[in-house]
C-alpha positions, 0 to 999 in steps of 0.5 A: 338657656331660655327660661334659665335653670328652671326651664331646663328642669322642667324639659329634663321632667318631661322626658324622663321615663322613670322618677328622678331624684333630687341630687341626680337632677341637681347633677346633670343640671349643674345646680345645687340640690337646694336650688332644684328642691325648691324649683321642684316645689314651684313647678308642683305649685304652678301644676296645681293652680298656682302661678310661679315666678323664678326666672333665675335660679338663685330666685325661687318663690311663687307669688301666690296668684291663682290659676287653672291647675294643669292636665299634668302634675309633678309627683315625688314618689318612688324616691324621686320626681317626675310629671304624670297625667292627672288622675281625673283625666285617666279615662280620656287619656286612656282613649289615646294610648294604643291598644296593648300597651296598657294591658291590665294583669290577669287576677292571678297575677294580681294575686302574686303581686299582691303576696310577694308586696306583702311578704318580701322577700318571698320565694316562688315555692312559698308564693306557690304554697300561699296561693295553692298553685304553680306561680312560674309563669305569673312570676316570670311575667311580673318579672318581665313587666318590671313589677318584682326582681331578683332578691338574692337567694334563701340561705337555707334552701337556695331558692331565689327570693322576689322583691317589688321594684321601684317601678312598682312603687311608681305604679302604686303611686307610694313612696315605699313599701310601708305605705302599703294598706294594712290587710288586717282591717280587711281580713274578718275573724283576726281579732287577737292575732297577734296576742295568739302569736305572742302566746305560740312563742313562749 
C-alpha cells in the first residue's frame, strides 16, 4: 500500500462516520493495537503542527519539526477516534454545509436533552414532571436525531427509560457523561444541599 500502514489508517479515519476504537482499527488494518495507538498519536501531533516521520508500522516516531497546523484535527472522544474540522473554522465550514443538514435543536429539545443527560436513565414521565410540559414529541425528535436511546424499562412502572448515546458524547466532544459540567455552581441558593439530603435520610 502506498504510504504503508500509517496512510491506510489515515484513509480509514477520513471516511468513518463515527468514532472508532483503536482495537477496531487494528483489527480492520491487521495491525497490533500498540502500533495503531502509536500511529494515532503521531497523526494527532502532525495535524496539530508537528511533522511526523513514520514510513514503517514498526518505526513510528515524530521528528519534532514544527509545521503549520491543519484545518482538521484527530480527536479521541466518545470512546473512539475520528477526524474533525477545527472549531476555529466552524463559521467558515458552516457556510459550505447545505441548509437543513445542521438544523439546530429547539430550546425545548435542548432542555429535555439536558434533563435526560443529567438524570439518565430516566422515563418520559419523569422528564415531563421536571420540565412541567409534555415531552413526547421532543423525545421522539431526540431519538430520531440519535442523541438519546431506549435504556430498558423501569422495573416498578414498566415505563421506557432513556439515556444519551455515543453520538451525543461525540457531539459534545466528551468521553463520558461524567465529563458533563457540574450544575451546582450555576444554581443559586443550593449551598448546603448535600447536608439537607443527608439529614432527610436520618
